[in-house]
C-alpha positions in Angstrom: -26.7 97.1 -121.5 -23.3 97.4 -123.0 -20.2 97.4 -120.8 -19.0 100.7 -122.1 -22.3 102.4 -121.2 -22.2 101.0 -117.6 -18.5 102.0 -117.3 -19.3 105.5 -118.3 -22.2 105.7 -115.8 -19.9 104.3 -113.0 -17.2 106.8 -114.0 -19.7 109.7 -113.9 -21.0 108.6 -110.5 -17.5 108.4 -109.0 -16.6 111.8 -110.4 -19.7 113.4 -109.2 -19.9 111.8 -105.8 -16.3 112.1 -104.8 -15.1 115.1 -106.9 -12.5 112.9 -108.6 -10.4 113.9 -111.6 -12.1 112.3 -114.6 -8.7 111.2 -116.0 -8.0 109.2 -112.9 -11.2 107.2 -113.1 -10.2 104.4 -115.5 -11.4 100.9 -115.7 -8.2 99.6 -114.1 -8.1 102.3 -111.3 -8.1 100.8 -107.8 -10.9 102.3 -105.7 -9.0 102.4 -102.5 -5.4 103.0 -103.5 -5.7 105.0 -106.7 -8.9 106.9 -106.0 -8.5 107.0 -102.3 -12.0 105.9 -101.5 -12.9 104.3 -98.1 -15.6 101.9 -96.9 -18.1 104.7 -96.3 -17.5 105.9 -99.9 -18.1 102.4 -101.1 -21.5 102.4 -99.4 -22.3 105.8 -101.0 -21.4 104.3 -104.4 -23.6 101.3 -103.8 -26.5 103.6 -103.0 -25.9 105.6 -106.2 -25.7 102.4 -108.3 -29.0 101.2 -106.8 -30.6 104.4 -108.0 -29.1 104.0 -111.4 -30.1 100.3 -111.8 -33.3 100.2 -109.8 -32.0 97.0 -108.2 -31.2 96.4 -104.6 -27.5 95.8 -103.9 -26.0 94.8 -100.6 -22.7 96.6 -99.7 -21.2 93.3 -98.6 -21.5 92.1 -102.2 -18.9 94.7 -103.0 -16.2 93.4 -100.6 -14.3 91.7 -103.4 -14.6 94.8 -105.7 -11.2 96.5 -106.1 -11.2 98.4 -109.4 -13.6 100.5 -111.4 -13.9 97.5 -113.8 -14.9 95.3 -110.9 -17.7 97.7 -110.1 -18.9 97.4 -113.7 -18.7 93.6 -113.5 -20.8 93.7 -110.4 -23.5 95.9 -112.0 -23.8 94.2 -115.4 -25.6 91.1 -114.1 -28.1 93.3 -112.3 -29.0 95.0 -115.5 -29.2 91.6 -117.4 -32.0 90.6 -115.0 -34.0 93.7 -115.8 
C-alpha cells in the first residue's frame, strides 16, 4: 500500500477519534505536543489501526512513535506482510 494512502487513513482516524482540526494533522505533527494526545489516546489509535490493518499491534511498539509520519512508518510494514 502506498505511503500516501496510509497517511490519509491515519489522518482520518486521528480526526475522527479525537475531533482534531484536519489542517493540524500533518505528517510532521507531533502526537503529544502538537495534537495534544496522551497515552490513553495512543492506545485508542492502536486499536483503530488494528481494525484498519487486520493486524495485531502492541501498544508498546508505539513508544518510539512521536509524529503522524512515525505512525505511518509503523503501519506500513504490517501492510507489507499482508
